[in-house]
LOKE-78176 format. One record per residue (C-alpha): x, y, z; residue in three letters; residue number from 1. Coordinates in steps of 0.02 Angstrom, whole numbers. Each point is the difference from the previous one (the first is absolute). Layout:
residues N
VOKE        X        Y        Z   res     n
VOKE        X        Y        Z   ALA   NUM
...
***
This chain:
residues 335
VOKE        X        Y        Z   res     n
VOKE    -1801    -1621    -1279   MET     1
VOKE      -25      -26      187   LYS     2
VOKE      120     -147       -4   ASN     3
VOKE      133      106      -82   LYS     4
VOKE      -21      134      134   ILE     5
VOKE       13     -129      139   VAL     6
VOKE      155      -77      -80   ILE     7
VOKE       76      173      -20   GLY     8
VOKE      -30       43      182   ILE     9
VOKE       72     -168       54   PHE    10
VOKE      158       28     -103   VAL    11
VOKE       19      175       73   LEU    12
VOKE      -15      -68      178   ILE    13
VOKE      133     -132      -38   ILE    14
VOKE      117      134      -69   ILE    15
VOKE      -23      110      154   VAL    16
VOKE       30     -146      118   ILE    17
VOKE      155      -50      -97   THR    18
VOKE       70      177        7   ILE    19
VOKE      -29       11      187   VAL    20
VOKE       77     -173       27   PHE    21
VOKE      155       41     -102   LEU    22
VOKE       18      169       85   THR    23
VOKE       -4      -80      172   ARG    24
VOKE      123     -136      -53   LYS    25
VOKE      123      127      -72   SER    26
VOKE      -12      107      156   THR    27
VOKE       37     -151      108   GLU    28
VOKE      158      -26     -104   LYS    29
VOKE       55      180       28   GLY    30
VOKE      -55       64     -171   GLU    31
VOKE      -60      177       38   ILE    32
VOKE      -84      124     -117   SER    33
VOKE        7      183       52   VAL    34
VOKE      -97      141      -79   ARG    35
VOKE       91      166       17   LEU    36
VOKE      -90      165       14   SER    37
VOKE       61       74     -164   TRP    38
VOKE      117      -21     -146   LEU    39
VOKE      181      -44       35   ILE    40
VOKE       99      152       57   ASN    41
VOKE      100       56      152   ALA    42
VOKE     -154      -20      111   ASN    43
VOKE       13     -189      -22   GLN    44
VOKE      187      -15       34   THR    45
VOKE       -8      -96      164   GLY    46
VOKE     -108     -137      -73   PHE    47
VOKE      119      -23     -147   LEU    48
VOKE      149        3      117   THR    49
VOKE      -70     -143      103   SER    50
VOKE       -4     -105     -158   VAL    51
VOKE      170       54      -66   ALA    52
VOKE       92      -23      165   LYS    53
VOKE      -80     -170       34   GLY    54
VOKE      -91       54      157   PHE    55
VOKE     -157      -92      -54   TYR    56
VOKE      100     -153      -46   THR    57
VOKE       75       -1      176   GLU    58
VOKE     -179      -16       65   GLU    59
VOKE      -40     -142     -120   GLY    60
VOKE     -106      110     -112   LEU    61
VOKE       -7       27     -187   ASN    62
VOKE      -80      171      -20   VAL    63
VOKE      -61       79     -161   THR    64
VOKE      -37      187        5   ASN    65
VOKE     -131       58     -124   HIS    66
VOKE      -25      184      -48   PRO    67
VOKE     -161       79       59   GLY    68
VOKE      -97      148      -65   GLY    69
VOKE     -173       56      -53   VAL    70
VOKE      -26     -158     -103   ASP    71
VOKE       78     -114      131   PHE    72
VOKE      -70       56      168   PRO    73
VOKE       93      -88      141   SER    74
VOKE     -145       -7      123   ILE    75
VOKE     -119      -85     -121   GLN    76
VOKE      132     -120      -66   LEU    77
VOKE       54      -55      173   VAL    78
VOKE     -177      -11       68   ALA    79
VOKE      -51     -109     -148   SER    80
VOKE      146     -119       30   GLY    81
VOKE       92       45     -160   ASN    82
VOKE      147       63      105   ASP    83
VOKE       53      -46      177   ASP    84
VOKE       67      166       64   PHE    85
VOKE      -25      178      -56   GLY    86
VOKE       64      176       20   VAL    87
VOKE     -114      152        3   GLN    88
VOKE        3      178       61   SER    89
VOKE      -49       29      135   GLY    90
VOKE      -95      -12      166   SER    91
VOKE     -155       79      -75   GLU    92
VOKE       -7     -134     -135   THR    93
VOKE        5     -141      126   MET    94
VOKE     -141       81       99   ILE    95
VOKE     -105       23     -157   SER    96
VOKE       24     -183      -45   ALA    97
VOKE      -59      -60      170   ARG    98
VOKE     -148      117       -7   ALA    99
VOKE      -49      -96     -159   LYS   100
VOKE       26     -167       90   ASN   101
VOKE      152      -45     -105   ILE   102
VOKE       96     -126      109   PRO   103
VOKE      176       71      -10   ILE   104
VOKE      113       60      140   LYS   105
VOKE      158      107        9   ALA   106
VOKE      148      -94       75   ILE   107
VOKE      123      146      -10   ALA   108
VOKE       18      175      -69   ILE   109
VOKE      151       72      -87   LEU   110
VOKE      -24      188        8   ASP   111
VOKE      -28       56      180   LYS   112
VOKE      -26      175      -67   LYS   113
VOKE     -115       22     -148   SER   114
VOKE      103       30     -159   PRO   115
VOKE     -145       88      -87   TYR   116
VOKE       31      171      -77   VAL   117
VOKE      -96      126     -105   TYR   118
VOKE      115      101     -112   PHE   119
VOKE      -16      150     -114   SER   120
VOKE      100      123     -103   LEU   121
VOKE       90      119      118   ARG   122
VOKE      -50      151     -102   LYS   123
VOKE     -182      -32       47   LYS   124
VOKE       42       25      185   ASN   125
VOKE     -106     -146       65   ILE   126
VOKE       71      -28      174   THR   127
VOKE     -149      -60      101   SER   128
VOKE     -161      -99      -29   PRO   129
VOKE      -97      164       10   LYS   130
VOKE       89       54     -159   ASP   131
VOKE      -89     -140      -93   PHE   132
VOKE     -154      111       -7   GLU   133
VOKE      -23       72     -173   GLY   134
VOKE      118     -130      -73   LYS   135
VOKE      -12     -156     -108   ILE   136
VOKE       55     -150      102   VAL   137
VOKE       45     -173      -63   GLY   138
VOKE      -84     -133      107   VAL   139
VOKE       39     -186       11   SER   140
VOKE     -184      -47        6   PHE   141
VOKE      -32     -160       97   GLY   142
VOKE      181      -12       58   ARG   143
VOKE       75       27      175   PRO   144
VOKE       63      172      -53   LEU   145
VOKE     -179       57      -24   GLU   146
VOKE      -49      -52      177   ILE   147
VOKE      143       97       78   VAL   148
VOKE      -37      147     -117   TYR   149
VOKE     -181        8       61   ARG   150
VOKE       53       -9      182   ILE   151
VOKE      134      133      -24   LEU   152
VOKE     -118      123      -84   LEU   153
VOKE     -131      -24      135   SER   154
VOKE      125       22      140   LYS   155
VOKE       66      161      -76   GLU   156
VOKE     -173       72      -34   GLY   157
VOKE       21        5     -188   VAL   158
VOKE     -155       46     -102   ASP   159
VOKE       -4     -146     -122   THR   160
VOKE     -134       84     -106   THR   161
VOKE      137      119      -56   LYS   162
VOKE      109     -142      -64   ILE   163
VOKE      -11      -76     -173   THR   164
VOKE       47     -183       14   GLU   165
VOKE       62     -103     -147   VAL   166
VOKE       62     -179      -11   LYS   167
VOKE      187      -16       26   LYS   168
VOKE       97      -87     -138   ILE   169
VOKE      165      -93       29   PRO   170
VOKE      103      140      -77   SER   171
VOKE       59      175       47   ASN   172
VOKE      -41       75     -169   VAL   173
VOKE     -167       75       55   LEU   174
VOKE       82       82      151   LEU   175
VOKE      147       69      -99   PHE   176
VOKE     -111       67     -139   THR   177
VOKE     -122       81      122   GLY   178
VOKE     -152     -108      -39   VAL   179
VOKE      -14      -25      187   TYR   180
VOKE       84       84      146   ASP   181
VOKE       27     -138      130   VAL   182
VOKE       63     -178      -25   GLN   183
VOKE      -19     -136      134   PRO   184
VOKE      129     -137       27   GLY   185
VOKE      128      -88      109   PHE   186
VOKE      163       83       53   ILE   187
VOKE       81     -104     -138   ALA   188
VOKE     -118       79     -127   ASP   189
VOKE       54      171       59   LEU   190
VOKE      182      -47      -23   ILE   191
VOKE      -34      -66     -175   PHE   192
VOKE      -96      159      -41   ALA   193
VOKE      141      110       66   GLU   194
VOKE      123      -91     -113   GLU   195
VOKE     -113       33     -150   GLU   196
VOKE      -30      179       53   ALA   197
VOKE      185       40        7   LYS   198
VOKE       16      -42     -184   LYS   199
VOKE     -139      125      -37   GLU   200
VOKE       66      135      116   GLY   201
VOKE     -152      -22      114   ILE   202
VOKE       -3        6      191   GLU   203
VOKE     -129      -87      109   LEU   204
VOKE      -83       24      169   ASN   205
VOKE      -62     -146      104   ALA   206
VOKE     -132      -17      136   ILE   207
VOKE       11     -148      117   ARG   208
VOKE     -156      -51       98   PRO   209
VOKE      112      -52      145   THR   210
VOKE       50      183       20   ASP   211
VOKE     -183       38       35   PHE   212
VOKE      -23     -133      133   GLY   213
VOKE      -71     -138     -110   ILE   214
VOKE       55     -169       68   LYS   215
VOKE        3     -141     -125   SER   216
VOKE      111     -143      -51   TYR   217
VOKE       74      -31     -172   GLY   218
VOKE       24     -175      -68   TYR   219
VOKE      -86     -139       97   ALA   220
VOKE       49     -183      -23   ILE   221
VOKE     -153     -111       15   PHE   222
VOKE      -72     -173      -24   THR   223
VOKE     -165      -89       26   THR   224
VOKE      -80      -58      161   ASP   225
VOKE        6     -177      -69   GLU   226
VOKE      189       -1      -26   ILE   227
VOKE       28       79      172   ILE   228
VOKE     -108     -132       83   GLN   229
VOKE       57     -153      -97   LYS   230
VOKE      183       38      -32   ASN   231
VOKE       66      124      129   PRO   232
VOKE      179      -66      -15   GLU   233
VOKE       -2       42     -186   LEU   234
VOKE      -55      177       39   VAL   235
VOKE      140       20      127   GLU   236
VOKE      132      -66     -119   ARG   237
VOKE      -59      110     -143   TYR   238
VOKE       -7      155      108   LEU   239
VOKE      170      -29       80   ARG   240
VOKE       85      -17     -169   ALA   241
VOKE      -94      150      -72   THR   242
VOKE       49      116      143   LEU   243
VOKE      179      -61      -13   LYS   244
VOKE       -1       47     -183   GLY   245
VOKE      -67      173       34   TRP   246
VOKE      126       36      137   ARG   247
VOKE      141      -58     -113   TYR   248
VOKE      -65      106     -145   ALA   249
VOKE      -11      157      106   LEU   250
VOKE      177      -28       66   GLU   251
VOKE       71      -43     -172   ASN   252
VOKE      -99      105     -126   PRO   253
VOKE      137        8     -133   ASP   254
VOKE        6     -189      -10   GLU   255
VOKE     -185      -34       14   CYS   256
VOKE      -65      127     -124   VAL   257
VOKE       85     -109     -132   LYS   258
VOKE     -127     -137       37   TYR   259
VOKE     -138      123      -46   VAL   260
VOKE       85       54     -160   LEU   261
VOKE       26     -182      -49   ALA   262
VOKE     -187      -33       17   GLU   263
VOKE      -56      158      -90   ASN   264
VOKE      124       54     -133   LYS   265
VOKE     -103      155      -44   LEU   266
VOKE       51       87      161   LEU   267
VOKE      142      124       25   GLU   268
VOKE      122      -38      140   GLY   269
VOKE       26      171       79   THR   270
VOKE     -183       42       43   PRO   271
VOKE      -30     -178       59   GLN   272
VOKE      149        8      116   LEU   273
VOKE      -58      168       69   LYS   274
VOKE     -174      -70       27   ALA   275
VOKE       66     -152       93   LEU   276
VOKE      108      108      113   ARG   277
VOKE     -149      113       35   ALA   278
VOKE     -106     -147       60   ARG   279
VOKE      115      -27      149   LYS   280
VOKE      -68      157       84   GLU   281
VOKE     -174      -77       -5   PHE   282
VOKE       39     -184       31   ILE   283
VOKE      131       23      135   LEU   284
VOKE      -32      175       69   PRO   285
VOKE      128       58      128   GLU   286
VOKE     -134       50      125   ASP   287
VOKE      -79     -175        4   SER   288
VOKE       35     -116      145   ASP   289
VOKE      -88     -152      -75   THR   290
VOKE       77     -131     -116   PRO   291
VOKE      -17      -10     -188   LEU   292
VOKE     -178      -46      -50   GLY   293
VOKE      -81       37      168   TRP   294
VOKE     -177       71        7   MET   295
VOKE      -72      118      131   GLU   296
VOKE     -182      -12       55   ARG   297
VOKE      -22      188       10   GLU   298
VOKE       43       24     -184   VAL   299
VOKE     -131     -127      -53   TRP   300
VOKE     -128       76      119   GLU   301
VOKE       29      177      -61   GLU   302
VOKE      -14      -49     -182   MET   303
VOKE     -160      -99       32   MET   304
VOKE      -76      148       93   ASN   305
VOKE       46      118     -142   ASN   306
VOKE      -79     -118     -125   MET   307
VOKE     -158       -9      104   LEU   308
VOKE      -10      190       10   GLU   309
VOKE       18       12     -189   GLN   310
VOKE     -131     -133      -32   GLY   311
VOKE      129     -109      -88   ILE   312
VOKE      -56     -145      110   ILE   313
VOKE     -172      -15       79   ASP   314
VOKE       46      -77      167   LYS   315
VOKE      154      -44      104   PRO   316
VOKE       93     -159      -42   VAL   317
VOKE       84     -117      124   ASN   318
VOKE      183       51      -14   LEU   319
VOKE       53     -171       62   ASP   320
VOKE      -67      -63     -167   ASP   321
VOKE       96      134      -96   VAL   322
VOKE      177      -30       61   TYR   323
VOKE      108     -108      113   THR   324
VOKE      173       20       76   ASN   325
VOKE        8     -181       56   LYS   326
VOKE      123      -54     -134   PHE   327
VOKE      110      151       31   LEU   328
VOKE        1      -44      185   LYS   329
VOKE       64     -174      -40   LYS   330
VOKE      130       65     -122   ILE   331
VOKE       67      128      123   TYR   332
VOKE      -23     -105      157   GLY   333
VOKE     -123      123       77   ILE   334
VOKE     -113      -67      137   GLU   335
***
């Protein structure tokens, strides 16, 4: 029996070593596996565009984008070496990962303004976080939206004991039927919900945390400390091609939304196009004087301090371990 256990452990070790060896070899050849934050929709357009327009090929890369989601968490899959790069929202998630000693680091952000929203039926007149009191609120437990939700309620002095919280489901049916009063999501989710609501003769209200002074980023592009240290040129090439794809997608939404629809044939074109156009306000805001992907220290610091105040993390993390602009500096020629 003991011999069988020893043999089994030995075989497992060999398998793990083989997987790591093959992964490193494929990465050296430019074979890149990317784990997106969610299922394929307009929020992933720039990544698909970089493939379709050959921007990755120009950098000598063969990139495969894999859908993410609850069952395919990008942070865990990248940290474990299953994927090379990942996408996750947002700054609060990167901080939480480092607080748990997960060796990943953000190399760029997409949304300079947080695209989070909390929406409700207009007839319920929910126009501020204070109006959540006495209501049933859908919560994305364990997700970035919950972190921002907790910070927002605290900042606005909301009595959380007066709120009934239920787990959010990936559908608007509970909101539309009145099972709960507030639904959390991305700006794209609001647009999809508005399209559904029109068919039902329903109007919606939306609350944006950014309107209440909450600073946070949306999608963060990240990789592991090991890849950054051992293959920095690969990181630079991947990031340059990815940002090129996003800029092209935002400037050519009618063309690039077709790449999304080709990948996910269950989607409708009109709401996806509206969602892609809406992302430009967050990714390339007119009031920003920094280039696409750039990260500001003060945003990371404010989010970390908010998380400390809420007890979401126990102690400060070294923000130099959380994010780096060094690849963006090389791409944009910034000293």
